[in-house]
N, C-alpha and C positions, 0 to 999 in steps of 0.2 A: 144400626140395631136398636130396636125399641127396648126401653128399660122401665121398670116400675119403681116408683120411689115412695117411701113411707117414712114419716117422722114417727118415732115410737117412744112411748114412755115405758121404761123398763125398771121396775123397782123404784128407787129414788132418783133415778137419773134419766134425763131426757136424751134419747139417742136417735141417731139418724142413719138412714139409707140402707134399706135392704133392697137390692136390685134384682130384677129378673127372677130367676128361680133360686137365688142365693140365700134368701131368708130361710132359716130353718123352720120346721113345723112348730117347734117349741116356741120360737120367737113370735110366730104368728098367733099362737094361742095365748101367750102370756103378755104380749105388748099391745095394749089398745092403741090403735093407730091414729095419728093426726097427719093427714096427708097433705103434701105440697104438690100441686099439679105438675104433671109431666112437662107441659109446655114451659112452665115457670122454671123448673129445675134445668131444663135444656137451655134456657136463656142464661141462667147463672153459669152453666158449663161453657157456653159460648163466650161469655165475658172472661172467665178464667183462662180458657184456651187461647183466646186472641191475645190478651195482655201478656200471657206467659210467652207465647210464640213470637209476637212482635217485639216484646221487650228483650228477647235474646238475639235480635239481629245485631250483628257486629260489622263494623267497617272492614274487618278482615276478609269478608266475602266479596268485596268489590275489587275483583281482579280482572273481570271481563264482563261483557254484556250479559252473559248467561247468569252470572252471579247477581247482577242488578235485577234481572227479570225475576229470579226466584225470590229475592228479598221483597220485591214489590208485591208479589203474590201474598207472602206472609204478612206484609204490613197493611194490606188493603182488604183482607178476607174477613170482613164482618158486615152484617146487615145492621144499619143504624138503629132500627126499631128494636131488634132483638138485643143488641148490646145495651140499650137503655134499660129495657126490662131486666136484663141479666145483671146490670149494676145494682138495681134495687133488690133483686132476689139474692145476690151475693151478700149484700149488706144484711139482709134478713137472716141468712144462715149464721152470720157472725152474731147478730143480735140475740139469736136463740141460745147462745151460750151463757147469757146473763141470768143467773138463777133468781136474782131479785126481781127481774122483769117477768120471768115466767110465773113466779109467785104472785106478782102484782096483777097480771092478766087474770089469773084464776080468782084472785080476791075480788077484782072488779066485776067479774061475771057472777060471783055470788051476791054481791051487793045490789046489782040490778037484775039482769038475767043474761044468759048466753046470747039469746036471740037479739035482745036490745043492744048489747055491746057490739055484736057483729054488724047490725044495721048502722049503728053510729059510726063505726070505723069505715064502713064502705061508703057511707054518705059524706063523711068528713075525715079523711085519713089523719089530719092534723089533731083530731081529738085524742089520738094516742098519747099525747103529751100529758094527759090527765092521769095516766096509769102509773102507779108506783114502780120505780126502777127504770123508767123509760130513758132517763138521762144516761144511765150506764149502758143500756142496750144501744142507744144511738152512738155512744162513744165507741163501742165495739164495731158498729157498722162503719163509722168514720175511719177507724184505724185500718179495718180490712180493705176499704176502698183506697185509702192512701197507699196501702201496701201494694196495690196493683198500679195505680196511676203514677207514683213517683219513679219507679224503675223504668216504666215506659217512656217517661219524659227524658230521663237521663240517656237512655238508648237513642231516643229520637234526636237529641242534641248532638250526640256523637256521630250519628248517620249524616245529619245536616252538615256538620263540619267536614266530614269526609268528602262531601260534594265539592268542596274547595280544594281539599288536599289531593284528590286524585286527578285534578285537571292537568298536572304536568305529565300524566301518563297518556300516551297517544291513543290507546283504545277508548279512553273515556270521552274523547272528543268526536268519536265516530257517531254517525246518525243511528238512532234506533230504527230497526227494521219494522215496517208495518205499524206505524204509530197509531193508526186508526184501529187496527185489530187489538193492539195492546190496551188501548183505552176501553174498547168494548169488553175485553176479558175482565178488566178491573170492575167495570160496571156490573157485569154478570156475577162476579164474586160478591159484590156489594148488595146484590138482590137475593142472594141465596142464604137461607137460614141454616145455621149449624145444627147438625144432627149428631148428638153425642153417642159414643159407644160405651160399653160397660167399663172399659179401662179409664174413661174420663171421670167416672163418678168418684173414685178414690182420690184422684188429684183435686177435684173440686172441693171435697169436704176437708181434706188435709190443708188445702190452701186457705179456705175460708175460716177454719177453726184453729189452725196451728199457731202455737206461741201466744195464745191469749192469756194474760194474767189478770190481776185485779185492777180495777179502775177507781180512781179517786172521784168522789161525787162532785167536787168542784170543777172537774175538767170537762163537763159535758158541753157539747156543741151541737145544736140542731141546725140542719139544713133541710130544704124541701125533700131531698132524696133520702137522707138518713131518717127523717120522720116517716117516709113511706116504707123504708126498710123495716122500721120498728112496727108500723101498722101491719105489714104483711106477716111479720113474725107473730104478732098478736093473733091475727086471723088463723095462722097455722096452729097455734096453741088451742084455739077455739074450734078446731076442726072445720074451718070455713075457707080453706084455701086449696081445696082439692080440684080434681079434674072437672067436677060438676059445677065448680064455682068460678071458672076462668072468665066467663063472660062478664060477670058483675065485679070482677077484680080490677077492671080497667082503670078506675080512678086511682088505685093504689100502685099499679104497675107502670105508670107513666107520669112524668113531671115536665111541664111545659118548657122550662128553660133548658133542662138537660136534653130533651128531645130536639129542640132547635139547635143546640150546640153540636150534637152528633151529626145532624143532617148538614149543617154548614161545613163541618169538617170534611164530609164526603164531597160536597159541591166544590169546595176549594181544591181538593185533590183532583177531581175531574178537570177543572179549569186549568190547573197547573200542567197536568199531563197533556191536555189538548194543545198546548203551545210549546211543550218541551221538545227539544230536538236531539242533542247528543245525550249519551248515557249519564254524564254527570248531572244533567238537569233532572233526569228521572230520580237520581239519588236525592237531590234536593227536595223534589216533590214528596218522596217517600218520607224523608226525615221530618220535614216541616208539617205537611198536611195529613199524612196517614198516621204519623206517630205523635208528634208534639201536639198538634191540634186535638187529637183524640185524648191524649193524656191530660190535656188542660180541661177537657170536659169532665173527666173522671175526678180530677183534683178539685175542680170547682164544686162538683156535686158533693164531695167529701168535706168541703169547707176548708180547703188548704188556704193558709194565710190567716185563718181565724185561730183562736186559741186551741191548741191540740189537747186531747185528753191527757191527764196525768195518769201514768201507768205504774202500778205496783210491780215488783219483780214477778215475772211470769212463773206460773207453776202449773203447766198443762197437765190434765189428767192422763193416766196411762191409757194407751190406745189398744183396745182389744183386737184380736185377729179378725179378719174378714171386713165386712162393710157396715159394722155397727159402731158408730163413733159417738162418744159422749158429747152432748151439747151443753146441757145445763143441769146442775143438781137442784132438785126441788124437794121440799119437805114431803115425806111420805104422807102426812096428813092432808097436805094440799092436793096430792094426787087422788087420795081416796075420796075427798069431799068435792073434787072438781065437778061442776055440772056438765052433763053431756047432752 
């Protein structure tokens, strides 16, 4: 099902996501929109959906070959290119919760011009580090990404261990039927882009924005991916990340190292499955290459192992009914004076 997405500034709060026909006429009249392209939000939803689904795979399902096959589908069902874009977009949604950054983007646009700032960010996403509040925004992106990668890695290690644990069970030593067909299905899943439905939107926003508190300025950590997340967020604030802007967003939506990592994870999975025989070897391929390798790509992108942001006690804003979720409070004067 197709869905429309809009980032909206309502009063003194930046709010997100009126989908399909669910936005009220009043919201449409009163909330000047800052759009985030449908393709980009779909990628963010793909990232959230995959990491949530694969991260919930439990060794308890490995009681027969059918259980292994179902888990393999859940663990391999992502397109590498879409997941990379989705990782950046997911971080951008988190970055948009930082009010100091939203104010900083608007201040920067006043000091130069909206058009000049947009062109600079598109030509050099790294230039976003010059904007006030970007360290806090990148920290939010980092924490959001670590919140997806860390649980996936834990689940992957448990699945990998179960490949050894189940070997005493007779069924696990049986040969997988139609191994060539099984590999072909995994490759097909890996070439299919995720198409979100309306029910995916609420999960995406709650996951990307939930539980965010204040961040200490000294805790900021920049990585190529979190910098791009911040750049995408800035472009969204500047109304330059909508459907009409997708083609020129390419430098912001991809990062060389993350792209390579995702593709290698898939290739390693294919190679593992190509030589796997019994069911327990499929479990190993799933745990190591579909889950752990992918989680490592996410964690590396988020700067895992580097200094983590210092976080003040969370105080998330109240969540209104429907699909309008507060993202960042900004000063009313900044909204009124923001160039369009």
